[in-house]
KOLLUMPA-613695 format. One record per residue (C-alpha): residue number from 1; x, y, z; chain. Coordinates in steps of 0.001 Angstrom, whole numbers, plus 500000, padded with zeros to 6 digits. Example, Ala and Ser with C-alpha at 12.3 -4.5 7.8 and 13.67 -1.06 7.14 Angstrom:
residues 2
<atom nr="1" east="512300" north="495500" up="507800" kette="A"/>
<atom nr="2" east="513670" north="498940" up="507140" kette="A"/>
//
This chain:
residues 85
<atom nr="1" east="498484" north="505236" up="537341" kette="A"/>
<atom nr="2" east="494839" north="506203" up="537088" kette="A"/>
<atom nr="3" east="492443" north="504994" up="534388" kette="A"/>
<atom nr="4" east="492582" north="508209" up="532353" kette="A"/>
<atom nr="5" east="496365" north="508059" up="532021" kette="A"/>
<atom nr="6" east="496212" north="504374" up="531031" kette="A"/>
<atom nr="7" east="493672" north="505142" up="528309" kette="A"/>
<atom nr="8" east="495823" north="507958" up="526960" kette="A"/>
<atom nr="9" east="498985" north="505878" up="527081" kette="A"/>
<atom nr="10" east="497330" north="503142" up="524989" kette="A"/>
<atom nr="11" east="495786" north="505518" up="522466" kette="A"/>
<atom nr="12" east="498982" north="505666" up="520401" kette="A"/>
<atom nr="13" east="498667" north="501936" up="519709" kette="A"/>
<atom nr="14" east="495274" north="502461" up="518039" kette="A"/>
<atom nr="15" east="496521" north="505491" up="516111" kette="A"/>
<atom nr="16" east="499550" north="503569" up="514847" kette="A"/>
<atom nr="17" east="497471" north="500530" up="513871" kette="A"/>
<atom nr="18" east="495007" north="502778" up="512032" kette="A"/>
<atom nr="19" east="497787" north="504628" up="510219" kette="A"/>
<atom nr="20" east="499424" north="501364" up="509101" kette="A"/>
<atom nr="21" east="496102" north="499989" up="507896" kette="A"/>
<atom nr="22" east="495345" north="503140" up="505896" kette="A"/>
<atom nr="23" east="498861" north="503065" up="504399" kette="A"/>
<atom nr="24" east="498545" north="499421" up="503369" kette="A"/>
<atom nr="25" east="495079" north="499858" up="501883" kette="A"/>
<atom nr="26" east="496003" north="503077" up="500066" kette="A"/>
<atom nr="27" east="498038" north="501114" up="497518" kette="A"/>
<atom nr="28" east="494830" north="499987" up="495791" kette="A"/>
<atom nr="29" east="493440" north="503410" up="494748" kette="A"/>
<atom nr="30" east="496948" north="504665" up="493982" kette="A"/>
<atom nr="31" east="497695" north="501664" up="491759" kette="A"/>
<atom nr="32" east="494364" north="502037" up="489967" kette="A"/>
<atom nr="33" east="495128" north="505740" up="489449" kette="A"/>
<atom nr="34" east="498554" north="504968" up="488026" kette="A"/>
<atom nr="35" east="497077" north="502254" up="485797" kette="A"/>
<atom nr="36" east="494589" north="504791" up="484442" kette="A"/>
<atom nr="37" east="497387" north="507288" up="483805" kette="A"/>
<atom nr="38" east="499458" north="504626" up="482028" kette="A"/>
<atom nr="39" east="496465" north="503590" up="479900" kette="A"/>
<atom nr="40" east="495794" north="507246" up="479018" kette="A"/>
<atom nr="41" east="499499" north="507690" up="478121" kette="A"/>
<atom nr="42" east="499947" north="510393" up="480774" kette="A"/>
<atom nr="43" east="502876" north="508593" up="482410" kette="A"/>
<atom nr="44" east="505141" north="505763" up="481319" kette="A"/>
<atom nr="45" east="504779" north="502335" up="482865" kette="A"/>
<atom nr="46" east="508414" north="502413" up="484009" kette="A"/>
<atom nr="47" east="507904" north="505749" up="485796" kette="A"/>
<atom nr="48" east="504709" north="504551" up="487491" kette="A"/>
<atom nr="49" east="506440" north="501374" up="488632" kette="A"/>
<atom nr="50" east="509440" north="503255" up="490021" kette="A"/>
<atom nr="51" east="507208" north="505674" up="491961" kette="A"/>
<atom nr="52" east="505133" north="502828" up="493427" kette="A"/>
<atom nr="53" east="508249" north="500852" up="494331" kette="A"/>
<atom nr="54" east="509676" north="503835" up="496236" kette="A"/>
<atom nr="55" east="506503" north="504916" up="498051" kette="A"/>
<atom nr="56" east="505286" north="501400" up="498858" kette="A"/>
<atom nr="57" east="508630" north="499634" up="499280" kette="A"/>
<atom nr="58" east="507582" north="497754" up="502462" kette="A"/>
<atom nr="59" east="504540" north="496301" up="500698" kette="A"/>
<atom nr="60" east="506538" north="495531" up="497548" kette="A"/>
<atom nr="61" east="509187" north="493811" up="499677" kette="A"/>
<atom nr="62" east="506499" north="491675" up="501342" kette="A"/>
<atom nr="63" east="505058" north="490831" up="497919" kette="A"/>
<atom nr="64" east="508503" north="489788" up="496664" kette="A"/>
<atom nr="65" east="509250" north="487610" up="499704" kette="A"/>
<atom nr="66" east="505868" north="486107" up="500622" kette="A"/>
<atom nr="67" east="503746" north="484153" up="498144" kette="A"/>
<atom nr="68" east="500635" north="484607" up="500313" kette="A"/>
<atom nr="69" east="500969" north="488401" up="500353" kette="A"/>
<atom nr="70" east="501740" north="488398" up="496639" kette="A"/>
<atom nr="71" east="498583" north="486398" up="495831" kette="A"/>
<atom nr="72" east="496460" north="488617" up="498062" kette="A"/>
<atom nr="73" east="497730" north="491876" up="496603" kette="A"/>
<atom nr="74" east="497591" north="490717" up="492991" kette="A"/>
<atom nr="75" east="494191" north="489175" up="493533" kette="A"/>
<atom nr="76" east="492775" north="492629" up="494273" kette="A"/>
<atom nr="77" east="492875" north="493640" up="490640" kette="A"/>
<atom nr="78" east="494917" north="493519" up="487505" kette="A"/>
<atom nr="79" east="495704" north="497233" up="487818" kette="A"/>
<atom nr="80" east="498229" north="496418" up="490499" kette="A"/>
<atom nr="81" east="499627" north="493669" up="488307" kette="A"/>
<atom nr="82" east="500101" north="496154" up="485473" kette="A"/>
<atom nr="83" east="501613" north="498783" up="487756" kette="A"/>
<atom nr="84" east="503875" north="496350" up="489647" kette="A"/>
<atom nr="85" east="504870" north="493540" up="487294" kette="A"/>
//
Protein backbone atom coordinates (compact mmCIF):
# COMPACT_ATOMS: atom_id res chain seq x y z
CA UNK A 1 0.00 0.00 0.00
CA UNK A 2 1.38 3.40 -0.89
CA UNK A 3 1.66 6.35 1.51
CA UNK A 4 -1.41 8.16 0.17
CA UNK A 5 -3.68 5.16 0.77
CA UNK A 6 -2.27 4.71 4.29
CA UNK A 7 -2.98 8.35 5.12
CA UNK A 8 -6.53 8.06 3.83
CA UNK A 9 -7.14 4.79 5.66
CA UNK A 10 -6.09 6.39 8.97
CA UNK A 11 -8.08 9.58 8.46
CA UNK A 12 -11.27 8.00 9.82
CA UNK A 13 -9.56 7.52 13.18
CA UNK A 14 -8.99 11.28 13.51
CA UNK A 15 -12.52 12.07 12.34
CA UNK A 16 -14.01 9.64 14.85
CA UNK A 17 -11.86 10.95 17.71
CA UNK A 18 -12.82 14.53 16.83
CA UNK A 19 -16.52 13.66 16.64
CA UNK A 20 -16.43 11.92 20.04
CA UNK A 21 -14.60 14.84 21.61
CA UNK A 22 -17.10 17.36 20.23
CA UNK A 23 -20.00 15.17 21.45
CA UNK A 24 -18.55 14.88 24.95
CA UNK A 25 -17.77 18.59 25.23
CA UNK A 26 -21.15 19.65 23.81
CA UNK A 27 -22.88 18.65 27.05
CA UNK A 28 -21.57 21.81 28.75
CA UNK A 29 -23.26 24.45 26.53
CA UNK A 30 -26.38 22.31 26.25
CA UNK A 31 -26.63 21.91 30.03
CA UNK A 32 -26.09 25.63 30.56
CA UNK A 33 -28.80 26.33 27.97
CA UNK A 34 -31.23 23.99 29.69
CA UNK A 35 -30.38 25.51 33.08
CA UNK A 36 -31.18 28.95 31.68
CA UNK A 37 -34.48 27.68 30.27
CA UNK A 38 -35.37 26.08 33.61
CA UNK A 39 -34.49 29.28 35.49
CA UNK A 40 -36.60 31.32 33.05
CA UNK A 41 -39.50 28.84 33.50
CA UNK A 42 -39.49 27.96 29.79
CA UNK A 43 -39.15 24.23 30.47
CA UNK A 44 -39.62 22.08 33.55
CA UNK A 45 -36.63 20.63 35.34
CA UNK A 46 -37.99 17.10 34.86
CA UNK A 47 -38.33 17.61 31.09
CA UNK A 48 -34.82 19.06 30.80
CA UNK A 49 -33.39 16.16 32.78
CA UNK A 50 -35.19 13.56 30.67
CA UNK A 51 -33.98 15.15 27.41
CA UNK A 52 -30.38 15.31 28.66
CA UNK A 53 -30.52 11.73 29.93
CA UNK A 54 -31.69 10.49 26.51
CA UNK A 55 -29.31 12.53 24.33
CA UNK A 56 -26.26 12.12 26.56
CA UNK A 57 -26.94 8.65 27.97
CA UNK A 58 -23.34 7.41 27.49
CA UNK A 59 -21.98 10.35 29.48
CA UNK A 60 -24.70 10.03 32.12
CA UNK A 61 -23.93 6.31 32.42
CA UNK A 62 -20.23 7.09 32.93
CA UNK A 63 -21.15 9.70 35.55
CA UNK A 64 -23.34 7.18 37.38
CA UNK A 65 -20.68 4.45 37.36
CA UNK A 66 -17.39 6.35 37.76
CA UNK A 67 -16.74 8.74 40.65
CA UNK A 68 -13.85 10.37 38.76
CA UNK A 69 -16.01 11.17 35.73
CA UNK A 70 -18.81 12.35 38.01
CA UNK A 71 -16.49 14.77 39.85
CA UNK A 72 -15.04 16.07 36.59
CA UNK A 73 -18.41 16.68 34.95
CA UNK A 74 -20.01 18.22 38.03
CA UNK A 75 -16.94 20.31 38.68
CA UNK A 76 -17.49 22.11 35.38
CA UNK A 77 -20.39 24.10 36.75
CA UNK A 78 -23.47 23.92 38.87
CA UNK A 79 -25.67 24.19 35.77
CA UNK A 80 -24.96 20.57 35.01
CA UNK A 81 -25.69 19.69 38.62
CA UNK A 82 -29.07 21.41 38.36
CA UNK A 83 -29.86 19.81 35.01
CA UNK A 84 -28.65 16.32 35.99
CA UNK A 85 -29.22 15.84 39.72
